[in-house]
C-alpha positions as CSV (number, residue, x, y, z in Angstrom):
1,M,13.8,12.9,44.0
2,K,13.1,10.4,46.9
3,T,15.8,7.8,47.6
4,K,14.0,4.7,46.8
5,T,13.1,6.2,43.5
6,K,17.0,7.2,42.7
7,E,17.8,3.7,43.7
8,N,15.0,2.2,41.4
9,L,16.5,4.4,38.9
10,I,20.1,3.2,39.2
11,Y,19.2,-0.6,39.3
12,G,16.9,-0.1,36.3
13,F,19.9,1.4,34.2
14,K,22.4,-1.3,36.0
15,S,19.9,-4.1,34.8
16,L,21.0,-3.6,31.1
17,Y,24.1,-5.3,32.0
18,S,24.1,-6.7,35.6
19,N,21.9,-9.6,36.8
20,D,22.1,-8.6,40.4
21,A,20.4,-5.3,39.5
22,V,17.6,-7.2,37.4
23,M,16.9,-9.2,40.7
24,E,17.0,-6.0,43.0
25,S,14.7,-4.1,40.2
26,A,12.2,-7.1,40.0
27,K,12.0,-7.1,43.8
28,N,11.6,-3.4,44.6
29,T,9.8,-1.9,41.8
30,P,5.9,-2.2,41.1
31,W,4.5,-4.8,39.0
32,W,3.1,-2.5,36.4
33,I,6.6,-0.9,35.6
34,A,7.7,-4.6,34.5
35,V,4.6,-4.6,32.5
36,I,5.3,-1.6,30.6
37,I,8.8,-2.9,30.3
38,A,7.7,-6.1,28.7
39,V,5.3,-4.4,26.5
40,V,8.2,-2.0,25.4
41,A,10.9,-4.6,25.1
42,T,9.0,-6.9,23.0
43,F,7.8,-4.3,20.5
44,I,11.1,-3.0,19.8
45,P,12.7,-6.2,18.0
46,V,9.5,-6.2,15.9
47,I,10.4,-3.1,14.5
48,P,13.1,-4.2,11.8
49,I,10.7,-7.2,10.8
50,T,7.5,-4.8,9.9
51,V,10.0,-2.3,8.3
52,A,11.5,-5.1,6.0
53,A,7.9,-6.3,5.4
54,S,6.8,-2.9,4.5
55,N,9.8,-2.3,2.0
56,Q,8.7,-5.3,-0.1
57,Y,7.7,-4.3,-3.7
58,G,5.7,-6.1,-6.3
59,S,8.2,-5.2,-8.9
60,S,11.1,-6.9,-7.2
61,F,11.1,-10.0,-9.1
62,L,12.1,-7.6,-11.9
63,S,14.7,-5.5,-10.0
64,N,17.7,-7.9,-10.5
65,L,16.8,-10.4,-13.3
66,T,14.5,-9.2,-16.1
67,E,15.5,-11.9,-18.6
68,N,14.8,-9.7,-21.6
69,M,11.3,-8.8,-20.2
70,E,11.6,-5.3,-21.3
71,T,11.8,-6.4,-24.9
72,Y,8.7,-8.6,-24.4
73,L,6.7,-6.0,-22.9
74,T,7.5,-3.5,-25.5
75,Q,6.9,-5.5,-28.4
76,G,3.9,-6.9,-26.8
77,G,2.4,-3.8,-26.0
78,L,3.0,-2.2,-29.3
79,D,1.4,-5.3,-31.0
80,L,-1.4,-5.4,-28.7
81,K,-2.1,-1.5,-29.2
82,A,-1.9,-1.9,-33.2
83,A,-4.6,-4.6,-32.6
84,N,-6.6,-2.4,-30.6
85,N,-6.4,-4.6,-27.5
86,E,-6.7,-2.7,-24.1
87,F,-6.9,-3.6,-20.6
88,I,-8.6,-1.1,-18.5
89,V,-8.9,-0.8,-14.6
90,T,-12.8,0.1,-13.7
91,N,-13.6,0.0,-9.8
92,D,-10.8,-2.4,-9.0
93,R,-11.5,-4.5,-11.9
94,L,-9.6,-5.2,-15.0
95,A,-11.6,-5.5,-18.3
96,Y,-10.2,-6.7,-21.5
97,E,-11.3,-5.1,-24.6
98,I,-10.8,-5.3,-28.2
99,D,-11.7,-2.2,-30.4
100,G,-13.7,-1.1,-27.5
101,V,-15.7,-4.4,-26.9
102,D,-15.6,-5.7,-23.5
103,Q,-14.7,-9.3,-24.1
104,E,-16.5,-10.7,-21.1
105,Q,-19.6,-8.9,-21.5
106,A,-19.8,-9.9,-25.3
107,E,-19.3,-13.4,-24.0
108,L,-16.3,-13.9,-26.0
109,I,-14.3,-15.3,-23.0
110,P,-14.1,-19.2,-23.4
111,A,-15.5,-21.6,-20.7
112,S,-12.0,-22.1,-19.3
113,K,-12.1,-18.4,-18.4
114,L,-8.6,-18.1,-20.0
115,V,-7.6,-16.2,-22.9
116,E,-4.1,-16.2,-24.6
117,V,-3.7,-12.7,-25.7
118,Y,-0.4,-12.5,-27.0
119,S,2.8,-14.7,-27.8
120,Y,6.1,-13.6,-28.2
121,E,8.4,-16.0,-30.4
122,A,12.1,-15.6,-30.9
123,T,14.4,-17.3,-33.4
124,R,17.9,-18.3,-32.2
125,E,20.4,-20.1,-34.2
126,G,17.8,-21.2,-36.4
127,K,15.4,-22.5,-33.9
128,T,12.2,-20.7,-32.9
129,Q,10.9,-20.8,-29.1
130,I,8.1,-19.2,-27.4
131,D,9.7,-17.0,-24.8
132,F,6.8,-15.1,-23.2
133,K,2.9,-15.0,-23.2
134,F,0.3,-12.6,-22.0
135,F,-2.9,-14.3,-20.6
136,Y,-6.1,-12.9,-19.4
137,T,-8.6,-14.4,-17.4
138,T,-11.8,-13.8,-15.2
139,A,-11.2,-16.4,-12.6
140,S,-11.1,-14.9,-9.0
141,N,-8.5,-15.6,-6.4
142,S,-11.1,-17.2,-4.1
143,S,-10.6,-21.0,-3.3
144,K,-14.6,-21.4,-3.2
145,D,-14.7,-21.2,-7.0
146,E,-14.3,-24.2,-9.0
147,I,-12.1,-22.3,-11.3
148,N,-9.9,-19.9,-9.7
149,I,-6.3,-18.5,-10.5
150,S,-4.9,-21.6,-8.9
151,T,-6.4,-23.8,-11.3
152,I,-5.8,-21.6,-14.0
153,L,-2.1,-21.8,-13.2
154,S,-1.8,-25.5,-12.8
155,D,-4.2,-26.8,-15.1
156,Y,-3.8,-24.4,-18.4
157,I,-0.4,-22.6,-18.0
158,E,1.9,-24.8,-16.0
159,N,0.6,-28.2,-16.7
160,A,3.2,-30.4,-17.8
161,D,1.4,-31.6,-20.8
162,L,1.4,-28.1,-22.0
163,S,5.0,-27.2,-21.7
164,Y,7.1,-27.0,-24.8
165,A,10.1,-28.9,-26.2
166,V,13.3,-26.8,-26.2
167,G,13.9,-25.1,-29.3
168,T,10.5,-25.5,-30.5
169,T,7.0,-24.3,-30.4
170,T,5.4,-27.7,-30.3
171,Q,3.8,-28.7,-27.0
172,K,4.3,-31.9,-25.1
173,K,0.8,-33.3,-25.6
174,D,1.5,-32.9,-29.4
175,I,4.6,-35.1,-29.3
176,A,4.5,-38.8,-29.8
177,A,4.7,-40.7,-26.5
178,E,7.5,-42.7,-27.6
179,E,9.3,-39.5,-28.2
180,Q,8.6,-37.4,-25.0
181,E,11.4,-39.0,-22.8
182,S,13.9,-37.7,-25.2
183,Q,13.0,-34.1,-25.2
184,T,13.7,-31.4,-22.9
185,Y,10.9,-29.1,-21.9
186,Y,10.3,-25.4,-20.8
187,F,7.5,-22.8,-20.0
188,P,7.6,-19.2,-21.3
189,S,7.6,-16.6,-18.9
190,Y,4.3,-15.1,-18.8
191,I,1.9,-12.3,-17.2
192,L,-1.5,-13.3,-16.2
193,L,-3.8,-10.3,-16.2
194,S,-7.1,-11.3,-14.4
195,K,-10.0,-9.5,-13.8
196,Y,-9.2,-9.4,-10.1
197,G,-5.3,-9.2,-10.1
198,I,-2.0,-9.8,-11.7
199,H,0.3,-12.7,-11.6
200,A,3.8,-13.0,-13.3
201,K,6.7,-15.2,-13.5
202,I,10.1,-15.4,-14.9
203,M,10.9,-18.9,-16.3
204,R,14.2,-20.4,-17.2
205,P,14.6,-20.5,-20.8
206,D,15.4,-24.1,-21.1
207,S,13.4,-25.6,-18.2
208,T,10.0,-25.8,-16.6
209,L,11.6,-24.0,-13.6
210,A,11.3,-20.3,-12.5
211,Y,14.1,-18.3,-11.5
212,S,14.3,-18.4,-7.7
213,V,12.9,-14.8,-7.4
214,P,9.5,-13.6,-6.0
215,T,6.3,-14.0,-8.3
216,G,4.6,-10.9,-8.8
217,F,0.9,-10.8,-7.5
218,G,-1.4,-8.5,-6.6
219,D,-4.9,-6.7,-7.0
220,W,-6.5,-3.8,-8.9
221,K,-7.3,-2.0,-5.5
222,N,-4.5,0.8,-5.8
223,T,-4.6,1.2,-9.3
224,I,-6.0,4.6,-10.6
225,N,-9.5,4.2,-11.9
226,G,-9.5,4.3,-15.6
227,T,-6.2,3.2,-16.1
228,K,-5.3,1.7,-19.5
229,L,-2.5,-0.8,-19.1
230,I,-1.1,-1.0,-22.5
231,E,-1.5,2.7,-23.6
232,N,0.1,3.9,-20.4
233,S,2.8,1.5,-20.4
234,L,3.8,2.6,-24.0
235,A,4.0,6.2,-22.9
236,V,7.5,6.6,-22.1
237,F,9.2,10.2,-21.4
238,D,12.7,11.2,-20.9
239,E,14.1,13.4,-17.8
240,N,12.8,16.6,-19.6
241,G,9.2,15.4,-20.0
242,V,9.7,14.9,-23.9
243,A,8.1,11.7,-25.3
244,V,10.7,8.9,-26.1
245,T,10.1,7.6,-29.8
246,P,8.8,4.1,-29.3
247,S,11.3,1.6,-30.9
248,L,12.2,-1.9,-29.8
249,N,16.0,-0.8,-30.6
250,N,15.9,2.2,-27.9
251,Q,17.0,0.9,-24.9
252,E,15.6,4.2,-23.2
253,Y,12.3,3.3,-24.4
254,T,12.3,-0.4,-23.6
255,E,13.4,0.3,-20.0
256,G,10.8,3.0,-19.7
257,V,8.0,0.4,-20.6
258,L,9.4,-2.1,-18.1
259,N,9.6,0.8,-15.4
260,N,5.8,1.4,-16.2
261,W,4.9,-2.1,-15.7
262,K,6.9,-2.1,-12.3
263,V,4.3,0.7,-11.4
264,Y,1.6,-1.6,-11.9
265,F,3.3,-4.4,-10.1
266,N,4.1,-2.1,-6.9
267,E,0.5,-0.8,-7.0
268,S,-0.9,-4.0,-7.1
269,Y,1.2,-5.4,-4.2
270,I,0.3,-2.6,-1.9
271,S,-2.8,-4.6,-0.3
272,T,-0.7,-7.7,0.1
273,R,2.1,-5.8,1.7
274,D,-0.1,-4.0,4.0
275,T,-1.7,-7.5,5.4
276,N,1.8,-8.7,5.7
277,V,2.9,-6.0,7.7
278,T,-0.2,-6.0,9.9
279,Y,0.4,-9.7,10.4
280,S,4.0,-9.7,11.0
281,L,3.6,-7.2,13.7
282,I,0.6,-9.1,15.6
283,I,2.2,-12.7,15.1
284,Y,5.9,-11.9,16.0
285,Y,4.8,-9.3,19.0
286,G,2.6,-12.2,20.2
287,I,5.5,-14.7,19.9
288,Y,7.9,-12.4,22.0
289,L,5.5,-11.9,24.5
290,L,4.9,-15.7,24.9
291,M,8.8,-16.0,24.9
292,L,8.9,-13.5,27.6
293,L,6.4,-15.3,29.8
294,F,8.0,-18.6,29.0
295,M,11.4,-17.2,30.4
296,G,9.7,-16.1,33.5
297,L,8.5,-19.6,33.9
298,M,11.9,-21.3,33.4
299,V,13.3,-18.8,36.2
300,F,10.6,-20.0,38.4
301,L,11.1,-23.7,37.7
302,L,15.1,-23.4,37.9
303,T,14.9,-21.9,41.4
304,R,12.6,-24.6,43.0
305,G,15.3,-26.8,44.1
306,K,15.9,-27.6,47.9
307,R,19.2,-26.5,47.8
308,N,18.5,-23.1,45.6
309,I,18.5,-20.4,48.4
310,F,16.3,-18.4,45.9
311,N,13.4,-21.1,46.2
312,Y,11.4,-18.3,48.1
313,L,10.8,-16.3,44.8
314,K,7.3,-16.3,43.7
315,F,6.0,-16.7,40.0
316,G,5.4,-12.9,39.8
317,I,8.7,-11.8,41.1
318,C,10.2,-14.1,38.1
319,L,7.9,-12.9,35.5
320,K,9.2,-9.3,36.6
321,M,12.8,-10.5,36.4
322,A,12.2,-11.8,33.0
323,A,10.6,-8.2,32.0
324,W,13.8,-6.5,33.5
325,S,16.3,-8.8,31.8
326,S,14.6,-8.2,28.3
327,I,15.5,-4.6,27.6
328,T,19.3,-5.4,26.5
329,P,18.2,-8.4,24.1
330,A,15.6,-6.1,22.6
331,V,18.0,-3.3,21.9
332,L,20.6,-5.7,20.4
333,S,17.8,-7.3,18.4
334,L,17.0,-4.0,17.1
335,I,20.3,-3.0,16.0
336,L,21.0,-6.8,14.4
337,G,17.6,-6.8,12.8
338,F,18.8,-3.9,10.7
339,V,22.4,-4.9,10.1
340,L,21.6,-8.5,9.3
341,P,17.7,-8.4,8.4
342,A,17.5,-12.1,7.1
343,Y,17.7,-13.5,10.8
344,A,16.0,-10.6,12.3
345,I,13.1,-13.2,13.7
346,M,15.4,-15.1,15.7
347,Y,17.6,-12.6,17.4
348,F,15.3,-11.6,20.4
349,I,14.3,-15.1,21.1
350,V,18.0,-16.4,21.1
351,L,19.5,-13.3,23.1
352,L,16.7,-13.5,25.7
353,G,17.4,-16.9,26.0
354,I,21.0,-16.4,26.5
355,R,20.4,-13.8,29.2
356,V,17.8,-15.5,31.4
357,M,19.9,-18.7,31.0
358,W,23.1,-16.7,32.2
359,M,21.1,-15.2,35.1
360,S,19.9,-18.4,36.2
361,M,23.3,-20.1,36.2
362,K,25.2,-17.2,37.5
363,Q,22.9,-15.8,40.2
364,L,20.2,-17.9,40.8
365,R,22.4,-21.2,40.8
366,P,21.7,-23.8,44.0
367,Q,24.4,-23.4,46.7
368,Y,26.3,-26.5,47.9
């Protein structure tokens, strides 16, 4: 090994903690090595961000808080099956059938493109309230359409006038105007099955607000062709593969039904998750590269003073110094990103800024 190569390796290793070594490495190594380091160093802190994005699931809103959804889905599924209602996925589209008849093809879907398929009512302390609803719509996700999922949600589901008075099944629009202010209103939790995707929200029982959990939403692109949502969701088996007897009082069965619906939500979220992972990788990688360029510019500007003995440093050298100083912040960001993922986005930016500012104030300061 040549002496110069050996020295460069030593300085390269020392650059992890030594600002002097950063300067020597920037001066004595080729530009392409700095480019490689910059590319790798800015990619490393993106890893925990993309891992976190890839570990998101469509059923996450049902993980910690179900608010009796297992009961709603079980009873709703049993009632819909008894009435010969079914939802079938075909070629990435969902059809709503009754007695084997596609309701859209039979032109039975109303002009609003929304059908209330099922409503679950519960009586507590002598008061009856709607806790859950199933909806179906042919509306698309495209904002180009006059009636899309967004308008369906705002105009036909979560419209304030369509909320219910707490403890009743009476909507606000049906209450006399002079009595409306004295009432407290609520929205039932719901699942909106659309021709193009799925949407769900768990609502607070005595409020028009949802719980602070992610809302389930996705498409049918990753759901097996021919899947029958109601029939498949009601098929629950124990650990030995034996079918569990359908019963609303059987916790094993109701949890099994909920888990089957979780599969639907997870499958529906795959496309969105893949898009999020791709965007996270591209966006944050680009941000970190720009941050590195900005730090190189900062080093260049901070050494321009007449009293600064390093004012001879060219812009290219300053960029190389920023690249060599980025290794340690990148590694620390990787570690912290997995330990405390909530702030993974900021670690590299903060740590690189500290490293470069420390180098500028310690090694590159003006001499008096």
